[in-house]
C-alpha positions as CSV (number, residue, x, y, z in Angstrom):
1,X,57.2,-120.3,111.9
2,X,57.0,-116.7,113.1
3,X,58.0,-114.1,110.6
4,X,61.0,-111.8,111.1
5,X,59.1,-108.8,109.6
6,X,55.8,-107.1,109.5
7,X,53.9,-105.0,107.0
8,X,52.4,-102.7,109.6
9,X,54.5,-99.9,111.0
10,X,53.9,-97.1,113.5
11,X,55.5,-93.7,112.9
12,X,55.2,-90.5,114.9
13,X,55.2,-87.2,112.9
14,X,57.3,-84.7,114.8
15,X,56.0,-81.5,116.3
16,X,59.2,-80.2,118.1
17,X,62.1,-82.1,116.6
18,X,65.4,-80.5,117.8
19,X,68.8,-81.4,119.1
20,X,68.3,-83.1,122.4
21,X,71.0,-82.1,124.9
22,X,69.9,-84.8,127.4
23,X,70.3,-87.7,125.0
24,X,73.6,-86.3,123.5
25,X,75.4,-87.3,126.7
26,X,75.1,-91.0,125.7
27,X,74.6,-90.7,121.9
28,X,77.8,-89.9,120.0
29,X,75.9,-90.0,116.7
30,X,74.1,-86.7,117.4
31,X,75.6,-83.6,115.8
32,X,74.4,-80.1,116.7
33,X,74.2,-77.7,113.7
34,X,74.8,-74.1,114.5
35,X,73.9,-73.2,110.9
36,X,70.2,-74.1,111.2
37,X,67.6,-72.2,113.2
38,X,65.0,-74.0,115.3
39,X,62.2,-73.5,112.8
40,X,64.4,-74.6,109.9
41,X,65.2,-77.9,111.7
42,X,61.6,-78.5,112.5
43,X,60.5,-77.9,108.9
44,X,63.2,-80.0,107.4
45,X,62.5,-82.9,109.7
46,X,58.8,-82.8,108.9
47,X,59.5,-82.8,105.2
48,X,61.9,-85.7,105.5
49,X,59.4,-87.6,107.6
50,X,56.5,-87.0,105.2
51,X,58.6,-88.2,102.3
52,X,59.6,-91.3,104.2
53,X,56.0,-92.2,104.9
54,X,55.0,-91.6,101.3
55,X,57.9,-93.8,100.1
56,X,56.8,-96.7,102.3
57,X,53.1,-96.3,101.3
58,X,54.1,-96.2,97.6
59,X,55.6,-99.6,98.1
60,X,52.4,-101.0,99.7
61,X,53.7,-100.9,103.3
62,X,51.1,-100.1,105.8
63,X,52.0,-97.1,108.0
64,X,50.0,-95.7,110.9
65,X,51.0,-92.1,111.4
66,X,50.4,-90.4,114.8
67,X,50.9,-86.7,115.1
68,X,53.2,-85.7,118.0
69,X,51.6,-83.4,120.5
70,X,53.1,-79.9,120.9
71,X,53.2,-79.9,124.6
72,X,55.3,-80.9,126.4
73,X,58.0,-80.5,123.7
74,X,59.4,-83.9,122.8
75,X,62.5,-83.5,120.6
76,X,62.9,-87.3,119.9
77,X,59.2,-88.3,119.5
78,X,60.1,-89.2,116.0
79,X,61.8,-92.4,117.4
80,X,58.9,-94.4,118.9
81,X,60.6,-97.8,118.8
82,X,62.4,-96.9,122.1
83,X,59.2,-96.8,124.2
84,X,56.8,-99.3,122.6
85,X,56.9,-102.8,121.1
86,X,54.0,-105.0,120.2
87,X,53.6,-108.8,119.8
88,X,51.3,-111.0,117.7
89,X,49.4,-112.2,120.8
90,X,48.1,-108.6,121.3
91,X,50.5,-107.5,124.0
92,X,51.9,-103.9,124.1
93,X,55.1,-103.4,126.1
94,X,56.1,-100.0,127.4
95,X,59.7,-99.5,128.2
96,X,61.7,-97.3,130.6
97,X,63.9,-94.6,128.9
98,X,67.1,-93.1,130.2
99,X,66.4,-89.3,129.7
100,X,63.5,-87.6,131.4
101,X,62.5,-85.5,128.4
102,X,61.9,-88.7,126.4
103,X,59.5,-90.2,129.0
104,X,56.9,-87.8,127.8
105,X,56.7,-89.7,124.5
106,X,54.9,-92.6,126.2
107,X,51.3,-91.6,125.3
108,X,48.3,-93.7,126.2
109,X,46.3,-92.0,123.4
110,X,48.6,-93.6,120.8
111,X,47.6,-97.0,122.2
112,X,43.9,-96.0,122.0
113,X,44.4,-95.1,118.4
114,X,46.1,-98.4,117.6
115,X,43.1,-100.2,119.2
116,X,40.8,-98.8,116.4
117,X,42.6,-101.1,113.9
118,X,44.4,-103.7,115.9
119,X,43.6,-106.0,118.9
120,X,45.3,-105.0,122.1
121,X,44.7,-107.7,124.8
122,X,47.2,-106.6,127.4
123,X,49.5,-103.6,128.2
124,X,52.6,-104.4,130.1
125,X,54.1,-101.2,131.5
126,X,57.7,-101.3,132.7
127,X,58.3,-97.6,132.7
128,X,58.4,-97.7,136.6
129,X,61.9,-99.0,136.4
130,X,63.1,-95.4,135.8
131,X,62.6,-95.0,139.6
132,X,65.3,-97.6,140.1
133,X,67.6,-96.0,137.5
134,X,67.2,-99.1,135.2
135,X,66.5,-98.6,131.5
136,X,65.7,-100.7,128.5
137,X,64.9,-98.7,125.4
138,X,62.7,-101.1,123.4
139,X,63.9,-102.2,120.0
140,X,66.7,-99.7,120.1
141,X,68.2,-101.7,123.0
142,X,67.1,-105.2,121.8
143,X,67.3,-106.8,118.3
144,X,64.9,-109.7,118.0
145,X,65.4,-112.7,115.8
146,X,61.7,-113.8,116.0
147,X,61.8,-117.2,114.1
148,X,64.7,-118.3,116.2
149,X,63.4,-116.7,119.4
150,X,66.8,-115.0,120.2
151,X,67.4,-111.5,121.3
152,X,70.7,-109.4,121.1
153,X,71.7,-106.4,123.2
154,X,74.8,-104.3,123.5
155,X,74.9,-103.0,127.1
156,X,75.0,-99.3,127.7
157,X,73.4,-96.7,130.0
158,X,70.2,-97.2,128.0
159,X,70.3,-101.0,128.1
160,X,70.3,-102.7,131.6
161,X,71.5,-106.3,131.6
162,X,69.1,-107.5,134.2
163,X,66.1,-105.9,132.5
164,X,67.1,-107.4,129.2
165,X,67.4,-110.9,130.6
166,X,64.1,-110.5,132.4
167,X,62.3,-109.3,129.3
168,X,63.7,-112.3,127.3
169,X,62.5,-114.7,129.9
170,X,59.1,-113.0,129.8
171,X,58.7,-113.5,126.1
172,X,60.5,-116.8,125.8
173,X,63.6,-115.6,123.9
174,X,67.3,-116.6,124.5
175,X,69.3,-113.5,125.5
176,X,72.7,-112.7,124.1
177,X,74.3,-109.6,125.5
178,X,77.7,-108.0,124.8
179,X,79.6,-104.7,124.9
180,X,80.1,-102.6,121.8
181,X,82.0,-99.3,121.4
182,X,82.9,-96.9,118.6
183,X,86.3,-95.9,117.3
184,X,86.6,-93.3,120.1
185,X,85.8,-95.9,122.7
186,X,82.3,-94.6,123.5
187,X,79.8,-97.3,124.2
188,X,77.4,-97.8,121.3
189,X,74.2,-96.2,122.7
190,X,71.7,-98.6,121.0
191,X,72.1,-102.1,119.6
192,X,70.1,-101.1,116.5
193,X,72.8,-98.9,115.2
194,X,75.4,-101.7,115.0
195,X,73.2,-104.7,114.2
196,X,70.3,-105.5,111.8
197,X,68.8,-109.0,111.6
198,X,66.8,-110.0,108.6
199,X,65.2,-113.3,107.8
200,X,68.3,-114.9,106.3
201,X,71.0,-112.3,106.9
202,X,72.5,-110.1,109.5
203,X,74.3,-106.7,109.1
204,X,76.7,-106.1,111.9
205,X,79.7,-104.0,112.9
206,X,81.8,-106.8,114.4
207,X,84.8,-104.6,115.1
208,X,82.7,-102.7,117.6
209,X,82.7,-105.8,119.8
210,X,86.2,-105.8,121.3
211,X,85.8,-108.9,123.4
212,X,86.7,-111.9,121.3
213,X,84.6,-114.4,123.2
214,X,81.5,-112.2,122.9
215,X,82.2,-111.6,119.2
216,X,82.5,-115.3,118.6
217,X,79.4,-116.1,120.5
218,X,77.4,-113.6,118.4
219,X,78.8,-114.9,115.1
220,X,78.2,-118.5,116.1
221,X,74.6,-117.9,117.1
222,X,73.8,-115.9,113.9
223,X,75.4,-118.6,111.7
224,X,73.7,-121.4,113.6
225,X,70.3,-119.7,113.0
226,X,71.0,-119.5,109.3
227,X,72.0,-115.9,108.8
228,X,74.6,-114.8,106.3
229,X,76.8,-112.3,108.1
230,X,77.4,-109.0,106.3
231,X,80.1,-107.1,108.1
232,X,80.2,-103.3,108.2
233,X,83.1,-101.1,109.2
234,X,83.1,-98.4,112.0
235,X,82.8,-95.7,109.2
236,X,79.7,-97.5,107.8
237,X,78.2,-97.9,111.3
238,X,78.6,-94.1,111.8
239,X,76.8,-93.6,108.4
240,X,73.9,-95.6,110.0
241,X,74.5,-98.8,107.9
242,X,73.6,-100.9,110.9
243,X,70.3,-99.1,111.4
244,X,68.0,-100.9,109.0
245,X,64.8,-102.8,109.2
246,X,63.3,-105.5,107.0
247,X,59.6,-105.0,106.3
248,X,57.0,-106.6,104.1
249,X,54.6,-105.1,101.6
250,X,50.9,-106.1,101.5
251,X,51.8,-108.2,98.4
252,X,54.4,-110.2,100.4
253,X,57.5,-108.6,98.9
254,X,60.2,-107.7,101.5
255,X,62.4,-104.6,101.6
256,X,65.4,-103.6,103.7
257,X,64.6,-100.0,104.7
258,X,67.6,-97.8,105.3
259,X,68.7,-94.2,104.8
260,X,70.3,-92.9,101.7
261,X,73.3,-92.0,103.9
262,X,73.6,-95.7,104.9
263,X,73.1,-96.9,101.3
264,X,75.8,-94.6,100.0
265,X,78.3,-96.0,102.5
266,X,77.7,-99.6,101.3
267,X,80.1,-101.3,99.0
268,X,78.9,-103.1,95.8
269,X,79.5,-106.5,97.3
270,X,77.5,-105.7,100.5
271,X,74.6,-104.5,98.3
272,X,74.8,-107.7,96.3
273,X,74.8,-109.8,99.5
274,X,71.7,-108.0,100.8
275,X,69.9,-108.2,97.5
276,X,70.2,-112.0,97.4
277,X,67.6,-112.0,100.2
278,X,65.5,-108.8,99.9
279,X,65.1,-105.5,98.0
280,X,66.6,-102.3,99.3
281,X,64.4,-99.2,100.0
282,X,66.4,-96.1,100.9
283,X,65.0,-92.7,102.1
284,X,66.7,-89.3,102.5
285,X,66.6,-88.2,106.2
286,X,69.9,-86.3,106.6
287,X,68.6,-83.7,109.1
288,X,66.9,-86.3,111.3
289,X,70.1,-88.4,111.3
290,X,72.5,-85.5,112.1
291,X,70.4,-83.7,114.7
292,X,68.6,-86.7,116.2
293,X,71.5,-89.3,116.0
294,X,69.1,-91.9,114.8
295,X,68.1,-93.2,111.4
296,X,65.6,-95.2,109.3
297,X,65.1,-98.1,111.7
298,X,64.8,-95.8,114.8
299,X,61.8,-94.1,113.2
300,X,59.8,-97.4,112.8
301,X,57.9,-99.2,115.6
302,X,56.8,-102.6,114.2
303,X,53.1,-103.5,114.7
304,X,52.8,-107.2,115.2
305,X,49.3,-106.9,116.8
306,X,46.5,-108.9,115.1
307,X,44.3,-106.8,112.9
308,X,40.6,-106.5,113.8
């Protein structure tokens, strides 16, 4: 059976991390800080990033770090999971992103660097869909349950229903799509801020799914596939408690990676539920979360490619 997690991760070290005005239109999680200067934000983000990488490596998790290029400036390059995903048959998928200044993040040289260590048999490039105003932002838009070959997506300006269904058909996964919104009624911009799927558990903000039929369908599918459902509140979702990723160390131990913000929002019972299945690994990334509107999971692109 296919594993839900990998021990190989891709991370992009930021060169120009800043508040992105283009993405803020559809991302209610972003907060612009007038107290911090441009250089301060950059320095703080790099320090948080480096600490994150060191923490993963200290737990025997393999991380391939690529340095972001200075030009053109890419404020969100730190979130590579939106433009690339990789599968165990050696396929690399490139995805169409909503905002023009994020499309610069798609770098062929990153794929060339991956080829040094991993087998890449095919590159499937769907970035041309931006010309049709259709978007599907990788594993931000889609949450995969690999052993059960199921994919989940909350529809938003960044997640096109037709493209999602097409991609699921392409990879042989069952698509489940729904609408999720926050307390203010804004559409949740990415599925991976309200849903995390581990091997035997799922962390989900069910109250964000207003349609009862959709909510029931998601619950039934997750339970049918053997996941214990750990429900989080709107407040916990806003603290990025849905933005987590289960990963594996080289020794075969699994961790649920999350931010310290997310961990602090969890109740004792929720922590106990998670720790039945996996260890928790939390990292401090407050600047990245506040300015970028993304958290620990957004910064990780999983490498499922076969090693050379």
